[in-house]
N, C-alpha and C positions, 0 to 999 in steps of 0.2 A: 486600664486596669481590667483584669479578667474576674468576672463574678461567676460563682457556681450556678449551674442551672437550677431552677426551682423545681422541687419535687412535688408531685401531686400525690399525697398519701391516701387518697380515697380511691384510686384506681387499682390498687394492688390487693391481693388477698393476704390476710395475716396468717401467721403459722397456726394459730388455733383454728381457723376456718378450714385450712387444708387438712389438719388432723381429724377434724370432725367429718369432713367428706370421705377421707380414707377409711375411717372407722365404719361409717355407713356402708361403703362399698364392701368392706370385709364381712359384715354381718349379712348383707344381701347374697354375697357369693357363697357363704356357708349354707344358706337356705337352698340355693341352687344345686349345690353339691348333693345335699340329701334328696332333692327331687330327682336328680339325674340317677342316683343309686337306686331309687324306687323304680325308675323306668326300666333299667336293666333287669331288676328282679321281676317286674311284670312280664317282660319279654321271655325270661327263662321259665316262668310259671306257665305262660301260654305255650311255650314249646313243649314242656313236660306234659301238659294236658293234651296237646296234639299227639304227642308220642303215645300216651295212654290210649287214645282213640285209635291210632293206627295199630297199635298191638291188638286191640279188641277186634278191629276189622279183619286183620290178617288171620288172627286166631279162628274166627268164625268161618272165614272162607277155607282155611286149612281143614277145619273139622268137617266141613261139608264135602270137601274133595276126598278125604280118606275115610269118611263114613264113621266118625267117632264123635263123642261129646267134646265140647270145647275145652273142658279142663283136662282131657287126656292128651291133648296136643302137646308134643314136646316143645318146650320154649326155645331149644336150639334151632328147630325148623322155623319157628316164628321169626326169630332174630335173623336168620339167614334170608328169609323172604323180604324183610325190610331192607330198603335201599340204604347202604351205608352213606354216612356223611362225615366230614372231617371235624364238625362241631359237636356231634352226638355220638356217644359211645353206649352200646348195648352190651350187656353181660347177663348171662344166665344166673338166676338167684333162686335156688331151691328147685323142687320138682315141677312147680307150675308158675313160676315167676321170673321176672327180669329186673335189672336195675339199669336205669337210664341215666346217663350223666351228660349234662350240657356244659360244654366248655365255654369259658369266658372268651369274649371277642378278642381280647388283647393277650390271653394266656397262650403259652406255647404247649403246655401239657394240661392234664386234667386235674392238677393238684388243688387249685382253688375254684373248682367247679361246683355247681349245684346239681343235686341228683334226687331221683325218686326211685322207690322200689315198688313193683307192682306184683300182685298174685292174682290168680284166676280162682274165684269161688266156685262152689258146686253148681251154681246156676249158670256158670259160663261168663260171668261179669268180671271185668278187669278192675281190681281195686288197688288204690294206693295204700301201702302199709307203712311207708316211711318216707320223709323227705329231709334232705340235709342242705345247709348252706342258705336257707331262707330266714329273713327277719320279719317280713310282712305277710307271709303266708303260713298257713297251718293246714292240718287235715281235719275234715269234718265228716261225720257219718251221714249217709243219706237215708238210712233206716228203711230201705226197701225190703220187703219180705222176700226170703229166699228159702224154700223148702221147710218153713216153720223153724228154722234153726237161728237162735239169737246171735250166735257168733258169725254165721254167714250173712246175717242181715245187716251187719255194721260195715258194710263196704264203705270206704272213704274216698273223698275226692279233695283236690287241692283248692283251698279257698282263701281269699284275701282277708286280712285283718281290717 
């Protein structure tokens, strides 16, 4: 006579235990996704701050070479002097400014990119006047005096929240 094998019920996981483990993994992965999104935004903010510094440096060097004040240097000249990149796009913005757009690493075009617009104040400082596409960053004034002009003294920089 054939007897069915004895099943040991204590060595298997129940459906409830598996559902709890899957739910915990889902919650942890949602936190990881938010953290990774923040990492990409940190990278783009750092790239924009670097672009702002590059713009300042090239503008000062250009003004010294042509013998004029920094705010009188044509943004087109500055943009042409900066080495082009496939991930960063520079566009002239107004008489003394430029807009810098950082392309997403997986994007083909600049449609979903983050950007910042800079201007040069009368003291020759490059100031951020607008940023787009950021959740965890904003603009803050550094309140450095510039020619005793309150408007020019509100030069802004990109700061994390």
